[in-house]
Jmol script that loads the backbone (N, CA, C; Angstrom):
load data "model"
ATOM      1  N   MET A   1     -92.008  82.610  11.646  1.00  0.00           N
ATOM      2  CA  MET A   1     -92.724  82.549   9.801  1.00  0.00           C
ATOM      3  C   MET A   1     -91.801  82.699   8.607  1.00  0.00           C
ATOM      4  N   PHE A   2     -90.585  83.078   8.581  1.00  0.00           N
ATOM      5  CA  PHE A   2     -89.838  83.087   7.787  1.00  0.00           C
ATOM      6  C   PHE A   2     -88.725  81.826   7.790  1.00  0.00           C
ATOM      7  N   ASN A   3     -88.697  81.524   8.383  1.00  0.00           N
ATOM      8  CA  ASN A   3     -87.799  80.514   8.653  1.00  0.00           C
ATOM      9  C   ASN A   3     -88.296  79.094   7.992  1.00  0.00           C
ATOM     10  N   SER A   4     -87.328  78.601   7.279  1.00  0.00           N
ATOM     11  CA  SER A   4     -87.576  77.300   6.424  1.00  0.00           C
ATOM     12  C   SER A   4     -87.131  76.116   7.489  1.00  0.00           C
ATOM     13  N   VAL A   5     -87.873  75.131   7.715  1.00  0.00           N
ATOM     14  CA  VAL A   5     -88.095  73.901   8.360  1.00  0.00           C
ATOM     15  C   VAL A   5     -87.678  72.768   8.003  1.00  0.00           C
ATOM     16  N   LYS A   6     -88.638  72.842   6.499  1.00  0.00           N
ATOM     17  CA  LYS A   6     -88.179  71.394   5.954  1.00  0.00           C
ATOM     18  C   LYS A   6     -88.062  71.807   4.358  1.00  0.00           C
ATOM     19  N   VAL A   7     -88.337  71.146   3.224  1.00  0.00           N
ATOM     20  CA  VAL A   7     -88.661  71.212   2.105  1.00  0.00           C
ATOM     21  C   VAL A   7     -89.370  70.254   1.369  1.00  0.00           C
ATOM     22  N   ASN A   8     -90.423  70.537   0.439  1.00  0.00           N
ATOM     23  CA  ASN A   8     -91.329  69.570  -0.221  1.00  0.00           C
ATOM     24  C   ASN A   8     -90.375  69.628  -1.761  1.00  0.00           C
ATOM     25  N   VAL A   9     -90.857  68.504  -2.303  1.00  0.00           N
ATOM     26  CA  VAL A   9     -90.724  67.900  -3.525  1.00  0.00           C
ATOM     27  C   VAL A   9     -92.162  67.851  -4.238  1.00  0.00           C
ATOM     28  N   ASP A  10     -92.162  68.677  -5.205  1.00  0.00           N
ATOM     29  CA  ASP A  10     -93.513  68.141  -6.532  1.00  0.00           C
ATOM     30  C   ASP A  10     -93.332  67.797  -7.796  1.00  0.00           C
ATOM     31  N   ILE A  11     -93.765  66.571  -7.691  1.00  0.00           N
ATOM     32  CA  ILE A  11     -93.137  65.824  -8.905  1.00  0.00           C
ATOM     33  C   ILE A  11     -94.672  65.949  -9.957  1.00  0.00           C
ATOM     34  N   GLU A  12     -93.806  66.424 -11.234  1.00  0.00           N
ATOM     35  CA  GLU A  12     -95.402  66.601 -12.279  1.00  0.00           C
ATOM     36  C   GLU A  12     -94.842  66.233 -13.586  1.00  0.00           C
ATOM     37  N   PRO A  13     -95.477  64.953 -14.148  1.00  0.00           N
ATOM     38  CA  PRO A  13     -96.232  63.818 -13.326  1.00  0.00           C
ATOM     39  C   PRO A  13     -95.814  63.203 -12.591  1.00  0.00           C
ATOM     40  N   PRO A  14     -96.578  62.046 -11.847  1.00  0.00           N
ATOM     41  CA  PRO A  14     -96.178  61.488 -10.774  1.00  0.00           C
ATOM     42  C   PRO A  14     -95.194  59.916 -11.187  1.00  0.00           C
ATOM     43  N   TYR A  15     -95.197  59.866 -12.208  1.00  0.00           N
ATOM     44  CA  TYR A  15     -94.243  58.750 -13.029  1.00  0.00           C
ATOM     45  C   TYR A  15     -93.833  58.934 -14.097  1.00  0.00           C
ATOM     46  N   LEU A  16     -92.884  58.329 -14.743  1.00  0.00           N
ATOM     47  CA  LEU A  16     -92.037  58.144 -16.312  1.00  0.00           C
ATOM     48  C   LEU A  16     -92.570  56.806 -16.992  1.00  0.00           C
ATOM     49  N   LYS A  17     -93.123  57.168 -18.299  1.00  0.00           N
ATOM     50  CA  LYS A  17     -93.175  55.923 -19.199  1.00  0.00           C
ATOM     51  C   LYS A  17     -92.151  55.372 -19.488  1.00  0.00           C
ATOM     52  N   ALA A  18     -92.378  53.977 -19.849  1.00  0.00           N
ATOM     53  CA  ALA A  18     -90.837  53.348 -20.495  1.00  0.00           C
ATOM     54  C   ALA A  18     -90.385  54.019 -22.175  1.00  0.00           C
ATOM     55  N   SER A  19     -90.272  55.406 -22.109  1.00  0.00           N
ATOM     56  CA  SER A  19     -90.151  56.005 -23.301  1.00  0.00           C
ATOM     57  C   SER A  19     -89.264  56.992 -23.565  1.00  0.00           C
ATOM     58  N   THR A  20     -88.266  56.749 -24.564  1.00  0.00           N
ATOM     59  CA  THR A  20     -87.162  57.421 -24.152  1.00  0.00           C
ATOM     60  C   THR A  20     -87.905  59.194 -24.285  1.00  0.00           C
ATOM     61  N   VAL A  21     -89.162  59.340 -24.972  1.00  0.00           N
ATOM     62  CA  VAL A  21     -89.610  61.248 -24.943  1.00  0.00           C
ATOM     63  C   VAL A  21     -90.589  61.195 -23.180  1.00  0.00           C
ATOM     64  N   SER A  22     -90.180  60.505 -22.809  1.00  0.00           N
ATOM     65  CA  SER A  22     -91.212  60.105 -21.072  1.00  0.00           C
ATOM     66  C   SER A  22     -90.586  61.489 -20.392  1.00  0.00           C
ATOM     67  N   SER A  23     -90.624  62.551 -19.621  1.00  0.00           N
ATOM     68  CA  SER A  23     -89.979  62.578 -18.580  1.00  0.00           C
ATOM     69  C   SER A  23     -90.948  63.780 -17.659  1.00  0.00           C
ATOM     70  N   LEU A  24     -90.034  64.109 -16.691  1.00  0.00           N
ATOM     71  CA  LEU A  24     -91.197  64.704 -15.419  1.00  0.00           C
ATOM     72  C   LEU A  24     -90.160  65.467 -14.980  1.00  0.00           C
ATOM     73  N   THR A  25     -90.597  66.487 -14.264  1.00  0.00           N
ATOM     74  CA  THR A  25     -90.221  68.313 -13.521  1.00  0.00           C
ATOM     75  C   THR A  25     -90.265  67.773 -12.024  1.00  0.00           C
ATOM     76  N   MET A  26     -89.296  67.255 -11.436  1.00  0.00           N
ATOM     77  CA  MET A  26     -88.933  67.961  -9.671  1.00  0.00           C
ATOM     78  C   MET A  26     -88.304  69.265  -9.664  1.00  0.00           C
ATOM     79  N   LYS A  27     -89.480  69.961  -8.704  1.00  0.00           N
ATOM     80  CA  LYS A  27     -88.921  70.968  -7.548  1.00  0.00           C
ATOM     81  C   LYS A  27     -88.736  70.544  -6.751  1.00  0.00           C
ATOM     82  N   VAL A  28     -87.873  71.670  -5.791  1.00  0.00           N
ATOM     83  CA  VAL A  28     -87.610  71.649  -4.857  1.00  0.00           C
ATOM     84  C   VAL A  28     -87.982  72.751  -4.050  1.00  0.00           C
ATOM     85  N   TYR A  29     -88.947  73.017  -2.670  1.00  0.00           N
ATOM     86  CA  TYR A  29     -88.829  74.323  -2.479  1.00  0.00           C
ATOM     87  C   TYR A  29     -88.937  73.806  -0.818  1.00  0.00           C
ATOM     88  N   PRO A  30     -89.042  75.003  -0.129  1.00  0.00           N
ATOM     89  CA  PRO A  30     -88.753  75.221   1.294  1.00  0.00           C
ATOM     90  C   PRO A  30     -90.498  75.910   1.956  1.00  0.00           C
ATOM     91  N   LEU A  31     -90.685  75.127   2.853  1.00  0.00           N
ATOM     92  CA  LEU A  31     -91.785  74.731   3.997  1.00  0.00           C
ATOM     93  C   LEU A  31     -91.347  75.690   5.502  1.00  0.00           C
ATOM     94  N   ASN A  32     -92.034  76.567   5.293  1.00  0.00           N
ATOM     95  CA  ASN A  32     -92.060  77.254   6.756  1.00  0.00           C
ATOM     96  C   ASN A  32     -92.838  76.522   8.111  1.00  0.00           C
ATOM     97  N   THR A  33     -92.798  77.044   9.300  1.00  0.00           N
ATOM     98  CA  THR A  33     -93.397  76.484  10.705  1.00  0.00           C
ATOM     99  C   THR A  33     -94.242  75.743  10.581  1.00  0.00           C
ATOM    100  N   LEU A  34     -95.035  76.512   9.570  1.00  0.00           N
ATOM    101  CA  LEU A  34     -96.455  76.218   9.711  1.00  0.00           C
ATOM    102  C   LEU A  34     -97.035  75.290   8.129  1.00  0.00           C
ATOM    103  N   GLY A  35     -96.060  74.689   7.878  1.00  0.00           N
ATOM    104  CA  GLY A  35     -96.097  74.149   6.560  1.00  0.00           C
ATOM    105  C   GLY A  35     -96.770  74.528   5.196  1.00  0.00           C
ATOM    106  N   PHE A  36     -96.518  75.731   4.929  1.00  0.00           N
ATOM    107  CA  PHE A  36     -96.809  76.562   4.189  1.00  0.00           C
ATOM    108  C   PHE A  36     -95.462  77.085   3.094  1.00  0.00           C
ATOM    109  N   ARG A  37     -95.420  77.107   1.949  1.00  0.00           N
ATOM    110  CA  ARG A  37     -94.103  77.185   1.477  1.00  0.00           C
ATOM    111  C   ARG A  37     -93.951  79.009   1.920  1.00  0.00           C
ATOM    112  N   ASN A  38     -92.455  78.851   1.894  1.00  0.00           N
ATOM    113  CA  ASN A  38     -91.387  79.978   2.436  1.00  0.00           C
ATOM    114  C   ASN A  38     -91.692  80.546   1.097  1.00  0.00           C
ATOM    115  N   ILE A  39     -92.224  81.893   0.583  1.00  0.00           N
ATOM    116  CA  ILE A  39     -91.947  82.430  -0.333  1.00  0.00           C
ATOM    117  C   ILE A  39     -90.723  83.600  -0.197  1.00  0.00           C
ATOM    118  N   PHE A  40     -90.096  83.668   0.968  1.00  0.00           N
ATOM    119  CA  PHE A  40     -88.572  84.219   0.700  1.00  0.00           C
ATOM    120  C   PHE A  40     -87.534  83.213   0.818  1.00  0.00           C
ATOM    121  N   GLY A  41     -87.212  82.162   0.641  1.00  0.00           N
ATOM    122  CA  GLY A  41     -86.840  81.195   1.508  1.00  0.00           C
ATOM    123  C   GLY A  41     -86.347  80.262  -0.261  1.00  0.00           C
ATOM    124  N   ARG A  42     -85.459  79.689   0.112  1.00  0.00           N
ATOM    125  CA  ARG A  42     -84.465  78.986  -1.434  1.00  0.00           C
ATOM    126  C   ARG A  42     -83.855  78.004  -1.146  1.00  0.00           C
ATOM    127  N   SER A  43     -84.248  76.985  -1.844  1.00  0.00           N
ATOM    128  CA  SER A  43     -83.887  75.582  -1.408  1.00  0.00           C
ATOM    129  C   SER A  43     -82.553  75.406  -2.100  1.00  0.00           C
ATOM    130  N   ASP A  44     -81.705  75.204  -1.718  1.00  0.00           N
ATOM    131  CA  ASP A  44     -79.393  75.307  -3.092  1.00  0.00           C
ATOM    132  C   ASP A  44     -79.529  73.524  -2.801  1.00  0.00           C
ATOM    133  N   VAL A  45     -80.307  73.310  -3.561  1.00  0.00           N
ATOM    134  CA  VAL A  45     -79.946  71.797  -3.746  1.00  0.00           C
ATOM    135  C   VAL A  45     -79.215  71.061  -4.468  1.00  0.00           C
ATOM    136  N   ARG A  46     -78.929  69.576  -4.993  1.00  0.00           N
ATOM    137  CA  ARG A  46     -78.439  69.453  -6.260  1.00  0.00           C
ATOM    138  C   ARG A  46     -79.057  68.305  -5.943  1.00  0.00           C
ATOM    139  N   PHE A  47     -79.042  67.487  -6.958  1.00  0.00           N
ATOM    140  CA  PHE A  47     -79.616  65.987  -7.437  1.00  0.00           C
ATOM    141  C   PHE A  47     -79.042  64.967  -8.369  1.00  0.00           C
ATOM    142  N   GLU A  48     -79.363  63.805  -7.296  1.00  0.00           N
ATOM    143  CA  GLU A  48     -78.085  62.876  -7.473  1.00  0.00           C
ATOM    144  C   GLU A  48     -78.793  61.328  -7.905  1.00  0.00           C
ATOM    145  N   ILE A  49     -78.392  60.690  -8.839  1.00  0.00           N
ATOM    146  CA  ILE A  49     -79.217  59.609  -9.283  1.00  0.00           C
ATOM    147  C   ILE A  49     -78.111  58.312  -8.414  1.00  0.00           C
ATOM    148  N   GLU A  50     -79.281  57.549  -7.569  1.00  0.00           N
ATOM    149  CA  GLU A  50     -78.683  56.711  -6.305  1.00  0.00           C
ATOM    150  C   GLU A  50     -78.898  55.519  -6.616  1.00  0.00           C
ATOM    151  N   GLU A  51     -80.221  55.416  -7.404  1.00  0.00           N
ATOM    152  CA  GLU A  51     -80.054  53.956  -7.973  1.00  0.00           C
ATOM    153  C   GLU A  51     -80.992  53.851  -9.285  1.00  0.00           C
ATOM    154  N   GLY A  52     -80.350  52.866 -10.169  1.00  0.00           N
ATOM    155  CA  GLY A  52     -81.291  53.030 -11.374  1.00  0.00           C
ATOM    156  C   GLY A  52     -80.883  53.805 -12.727  1.00  0.00           C
ATOM    157  N   GLY A  53     -79.488  54.151 -12.422  1.00  0.00           N
ATOM    158  CA  GLY A  53     -78.874  55.065 -13.586  1.00  0.00           C
ATOM    159  C   GLY A  53     -79.035  54.728 -14.967  1.00  0.00           C
ATOM    160  N   ASN A  54     -79.490  53.578 -15.249  1.00  0.00           N
ATOM    161  CA  ASN A  54     -79.402  52.486 -16.478  1.00  0.00           C
ATOM    162  C   ASN A  54     -80.434  53.224 -17.050  1.00  0.00           C
ATOM    163  N   LEU A  55     -82.147  53.705 -15.709  1.00  0.00           N
ATOM    164  CA  LEU A  55     -82.930  53.930 -16.460  1.00  0.00           C
ATOM    165  C   LEU A  55     -83.420  55.123 -16.670  1.00  0.00           C
ATOM    166  N   ILE A  56     -83.124  56.418 -15.808  1.00  0.00           N
ATOM    167  CA  ILE A  56     -83.274  57.617 -15.895  1.00  0.00           C
ATOM    168  C   ILE A  56     -81.687  58.485 -16.315  1.00  0.00           C
ATOM    169  N   GLU A  57     -82.128  58.895 -17.085  1.00  0.00           N
ATOM    170  CA  GLU A  57     -80.650  60.778 -16.627  1.00  0.00           C
ATOM    171  C   GLU A  57     -81.411  61.852 -15.918  1.00  0.00           C
ATOM    172  N   LEU A  58     -80.614  62.948 -15.873  1.00  0.00           N
ATOM    173  CA  LEU A  58     -80.979  63.910 -15.167  1.00  0.00           C
ATOM    174  C   LEU A  58     -80.533  64.986 -16.165  1.00  0.00           C
ATOM    175  N   GLN A  59     -81.230  66.298 -16.825  1.00  0.00           N
ATOM    176  CA  GLN A  59     -81.506  67.152 -17.322  1.00  0.00           C
ATOM    177  C   GLN A  59     -81.510  68.399 -16.782  1.00  0.00           C
ATOM    178  N   ASN A  60     -81.186  69.896 -17.478  1.00  0.00           N
ATOM    179  CA  ASN A  60     -81.539  70.477 -17.233  1.00  0.00           C
ATOM    180  C   ASN A  60     -81.839  71.096 -15.152  1.00  0.00           C
ATOM    181  N   ALA A  61     -80.813  71.075 -14.370  1.00  0.00           N
ATOM    182  CA  ALA A  61     -80.734  70.866 -13.660  1.00  0.00           C
ATOM    183  C   ALA A  61     -79.911  72.126 -12.669  1.00  0.00           C
ATOM    184  N   THR A  62     -81.109  72.916 -12.115  1.00  0.00           N
ATOM    185  CA  THR A  62     -80.549  73.866 -11.491  1.00  0.00           C
ATOM    186  C   THR A  62     -80.593  73.929  -9.908  1.00  0.00           C
ATOM    187  N   ALA A  63     -80.701  74.958  -9.296  1.00  0.00           N
ATOM    188  CA  ALA A  63     -80.148  74.642  -7.770  1.00  0.00           C
ATOM    189  C   ALA A  63     -82.056  74.348  -6.967  1.00  0.00           C
ATOM    190  N   GLU A  64     -82.924  74.329  -7.617  1.00  0.00           N
ATOM    191  CA  GLU A  64     -84.294  73.796  -7.018  1.00  0.00           C
ATOM    192  C   GLU A  64     -84.939  73.004  -7.820  1.00  0.00           C
ATOM    193  N   ALA A  65     -84.747  73.082  -9.124  1.00  0.00           N
ATOM    194  CA  ALA A  65     -85.426  72.068 -10.355  1.00  0.00           C
ATOM    195  C   ALA A  65     -84.739  71.094 -11.276  1.00  0.00           C
ATOM    196  N   VAL A  66     -84.691  69.905 -11.181  1.00  0.00           N
ATOM    197  CA  VAL A  66     -84.324  68.936 -12.497  1.00  0.00           C
ATOM    198  C   VAL A  66     -85.162  68.751 -13.191  1.00  0.00           C
ATOM    199  N   THR A  67     -84.943  67.725 -14.585  1.00  0.00           N
ATOM    200  CA  THR A  67     -85.576  67.601 -15.763  1.00  0.00           C
ATOM    201  C   THR A  67     -85.525  66.163 -15.392  1.00  0.00           C
ATOM    202  N   VAL A  68     -86.056  65.080 -15.184  1.00  0.00           N
ATOM    203  CA  VAL A  68     -86.227  63.625 -15.538  1.00  0.00           C
ATOM    204  C   VAL A  68     -86.349  62.955 -16.359  1.00  0.00           C
ATOM    205  N   LYS A  69     -85.335  61.948 -17.130  1.00  0.00           N
ATOM    206  CA  LYS A  69     -85.631  61.635 -18.936  1.00  0.00           C
ATOM    207  C   LYS A  69     -86.147  60.437 -18.522  1.00  0.00           C
ATOM    208  N   SER A  70     -87.011  59.512 -18.901  1.00  0.00           N
ATOM    209  CA  SER A  70     -86.490  57.913 -19.219  1.00  0.00           C
ATOM    210  C   SER A  70     -85.699  57.364 -20.726  1.00  0.00           C
ATOM    211  N   ARG A  71     -84.722  56.770 -19.830  1.00  0.00           N
ATOM    212  CA  ARG A  71     -84.299  55.778 -21.164  1.00  0.00           C
ATOM    213  C   ARG A  71     -85.077  54.695 -21.852  1.00  0.00           C
ATOM    214  N   GLY A  72     -85.826  54.683 -21.632  1.00  0.00           N
ATOM    215  CA  GLY A  72     -87.120  53.650 -22.375  1.00  0.00           C
ATOM    216  C   GLY A  72     -87.030  52.392 -21.578  1.00  0.00           C
ATOM    217  N   ILE A  73     -86.306  51.874 -20.963  1.00  0.00           N
ATOM    218  CA  ILE A  73     -86.767  50.716 -19.875  1.00  0.00           C
ATOM    219  C   ILE A  73     -87.529  50.962 -18.572  1.00  0.00           C
ATOM    220  N   GLU A  74     -88.401  50.020 -18.465  1.00  0.00           N
ATOM    221  CA  GLU A  74     -89.016  50.142 -17.434  1.00  0.00           C
ATOM    222  C   GLU A  74     -87.793  49.587 -15.716  1.00  0.00           C
ATOM    223  N   GLY A  75     -89.032  50.023 -14.733  1.00  0.00           N
ATOM    224  CA  GLY A  75     -87.765  49.734 -13.532  1.00  0.00           C
ATOM    225  C   GLY A  75     -88.703  50.744 -12.292  1.00  0.00           C
ATOM    226  N   GLU A  76     -87.967  51.329 -11.224  1.00  0.00           N
ATOM    227  CA  GLU A  76     -87.838  52.297 -10.153  1.00  0.00           C
ATOM    228  C   GLU A  76     -85.961  52.448  -9.971  1.00  0.00           C
ATOM    229  N   ALA A  77     -86.361  53.907 -10.338  1.00  0.00           N
ATOM    230  CA  ALA A  77     -85.173  54.378 -10.107  1.00  0.00           C
ATOM    231  C   ALA A  77     -85.377  55.393  -8.896  1.00  0.00           C
ATOM    232  N   ILE A  78     -84.185  55.873  -8.094  1.00  0.00           N
ATOM    233  CA  ILE A  78     -84.328  56.826  -6.785  1.00  0.00           C
ATOM    234  C   ILE A  78     -83.021  57.708  -7.127  1.00  0.00           C
ATOM    235  N   VAL A  79     -83.903  59.243  -6.985  1.00  0.00           N
ATOM    236  CA  VAL A  79     -83.138  60.328  -6.850  1.00  0.00           C
ATOM    237  C   VAL A  79     -82.964  60.770  -5.593  1.00  0.00           C
ATOM    238  N   GLY A  80     -81.354  60.864  -5.157  1.00  0.00           N
ATOM    239  CA  GLY A  80     -81.207  61.722  -3.804  1.00  0.00           C
ATOM    240  C   GLY A  80     -81.055  63.564  -4.054  1.00  0.00           C
ATOM    241  N   ILE A  81     -81.536  63.975  -3.201  1.00  0.00           N
ATOM    242  CA  ILE A  81     -81.491  65.410  -2.956  1.00  0.00           C
ATOM    243  C   ILE A  81     -80.174  65.458  -1.802  1.00  0.00           C
ATOM    244  N   TYR A  82     -79.563  66.659  -2.262  1.00  0.00           N
ATOM    245  CA  TYR A  82     -78.639  66.977  -1.245  1.00  0.00           C
ATOM    246  C   TYR A  82     -78.471  68.635  -1.017  1.00  0.00           C
ATOM    247  N   SER A  83     -78.114  69.148   0.113  1.00  0.00           N
ATOM    248  CA  SER A  83     -78.141  70.314   0.557  1.00  0.00           C
ATOM    249  C   SER A  83     -76.801  70.931  -0.047  1.00  0.00           C
ATOM    250  N   LEU A  84     -76.678  72.086  -0.677  1.00  0.00           N
ATOM    251  CA  LEU A  84     -75.798  72.520  -1.433  1.00  0.00           C
ATOM    252  C   LEU A  84     -74.674  73.180  -0.186  1.00  0.00           C
ATOM    253  N   ARG A  85     -75.368  73.126   0.778  1.00  0.00           N
ATOM    254  CA  ARG A  85     -74.570  74.235   2.141  1.00  0.00           C
ATOM    255  C   ARG A  85     -73.725  73.366   2.736  1.00  0.00           C
ATOM    256  N   SER A  86     -74.538  72.169   3.034  1.00  0.00           N
ATOM    257  CA  SER A  86     -73.931  71.470   4.499  1.00  0.00           C
ATOM    258  C   SER A  86     -73.994  70.294   3.404  1.00  0.00           C
ATOM    259  N   GLY A  87     -74.273  69.927   2.398  1.00  0.00           N
ATOM    260  CA  GLY A  87     -74.114  68.279   1.313  1.00  0.00           C
ATOM    261  C   GLY A  87     -74.656  66.675   2.361  1.00  0.00           C
ATOM    262  N   VAL A  88     -76.004  67.192   3.073  1.00  0.00           N
ATOM    263  CA  VAL A  88     -76.672  66.508   3.644  1.00  0.00           C
ATOM    264  C   VAL A  88     -77.758  65.933   2.988  1.00  0.00           C
ATOM    265  N   LEU A  89     -77.803  64.633   3.235  1.00  0.00           N
ATOM    266  CA  LEU A  89     -78.765  64.003   2.166  1.00  0.00           C
ATOM    267  C   LEU A  89     -80.585  64.306   3.208  1.00  0.00           C
ATOM    268  N   ILE A  90     -81.380  65.430   1.979  1.00  0.00           N
ATOM    269  CA  ILE A  90     -82.833  65.932   2.211  1.00  0.00           C
ATOM    270  C   ILE A  90     -83.367  64.688   2.258  1.00  0.00           C
ATOM    271  N   SER A  91     -83.449  64.494   1.176  1.00  0.00           N
ATOM    272  CA  SER A  91     -84.786  63.090   0.952  1.00  0.00           C
ATOM    273  C   SER A  91     -84.141  62.794  -0.380  1.00  0.00           C
ATOM    274  N   LYS A  92     -85.063  61.206  -0.618  1.00  0.00           N
ATOM    275  CA  LYS A  92     -84.538  60.275  -1.701  1.00  0.00           C
ATOM    276  C   LYS A  92     -85.965  60.067  -2.193  1.00  0.00           C
ATOM    277  N   VAL A  93     -85.854  59.816  -3.677  1.00  0.00           N
ATOM    278  CA  VAL A  93     -87.503  60.199  -4.237  1.00  0.00           C
ATOM    279  C   VAL A  93     -87.400  58.923  -5.099  1.00  0.00           C
ATOM    280  N   LEU A  94     -88.371  58.088  -5.120  1.00  0.00           N
ATOM    281  CA  LEU A  94     -88.837  56.747  -5.789  1.00  0.00           C
ATOM    282  C   LEU A  94     -89.531  57.176  -7.167  1.00  0.00           C
ATOM    283  N   ILE A  95     -88.458  56.775  -8.139  1.00  0.00           N
ATOM    284  CA  ILE A  95     -89.543  57.383  -9.571  1.00  0.00           C
ATOM    285  C   ILE A  95     -89.763  56.003 -10.171  1.00  0.00           C
ATOM    286  N   LYS A  96     -90.865  56.074 -10.521  1.00  0.00           N
ATOM    287  CA  LYS A  96     -91.392  54.767 -11.246  1.00  0.00           C
ATOM    288  C   LYS A  96     -91.498  55.138 -13.121  1.00  0.00           C
ATOM    289  N   ILE A  97     -90.785  53.497 -13.440  1.00  0.00           N
ATOM    290  CA  ILE A  97     -91.286  53.926 -15.207  1.00  0.00           C
ATOM    291  C   ILE A  97     -91.679  52.798 -15.551  1.00  0.00           C
ATOM    292  N   LEU A  98     -92.744  52.947 -15.746  1.00  0.00           N
ATOM    293  CA  LEU A  98     -93.952  52.077 -15.773  1.00  0.00           C
ATOM    294  C   LEU A  98     -93.961  51.523 -17.793  1.00  0.00           C
ATOM    295  N   PRO A  99     -94.214  50.368 -17.844  1.00  0.00           N
ATOM    296  CA  PRO A  99     -94.146  50.005 -19.640  1.00  0.00           C
ATOM    297  C   PRO A  99     -95.863  51.086 -20.253  1.00  0.00           C
ATOM    298  N   LEU A 100     -95.014  51.165 -21.463  1.00  0.00           N
ATOM    299  CA  LEU A 100     -96.008  52.081 -22.224  1.00  0.00           C
ATOM    300  C   LEU A 100     -97.625  51.647 -22.128  1.00  0.00           C
ATOM    301  N   GLY A 101     -98.035  50.615 -22.198  1.00  0.00           N
ATOM    302  CA  GLY A 101     -99.621  50.612 -22.114  1.00  0.00           C
ATOM    303  C   GLY A 101    -100.112  50.840 -20.548  1.00  0.00           C
ATOM    304  N   LYS A 102     -99.385  50.649 -19.770  1.00  0.00           N
ATOM    305  CA  LYS A 102    -100.128  51.339 -18.134  1.00  0.00           C
ATOM    306  C   LYS A 102    -100.502  52.293 -18.318  1.00  0.00           C
ATOM    307  N   ALA A 103    -101.610  52.901 -17.337  1.00  0.00           N
ATOM    308  CA  ALA A 103    -101.204  54.522 -16.851  1.00  0.00           C
ATOM    309  C   ALA A 103    -101.266  54.933 -15.691  1.00  0.00           C
TER     310      ALA A 103
END
end "model"
wireframe off; spacefill off
backbone 0.3
color backbone group
């Protein structure tokens, strides 16, 4: 029950707007074998822009969370999440940057 078997990624809000003030927070936390959050576990990860480096920038990165900020251009970007312990890619997250008029 206290072993972590995978990680979950929370993204709030689920998309960015094509505005330089639009940002979202991506948090990573470990899940146990029952699929619940492991309160004693830590997800030591690093975040890296895989695609769309001209669309987003990463700010305030910690070992468990990062703020993703739009550069004001619409499109799609991919952020890779890597384990700090092994260097292995854990997950890739698609981030949509929508035009200002769309929701």
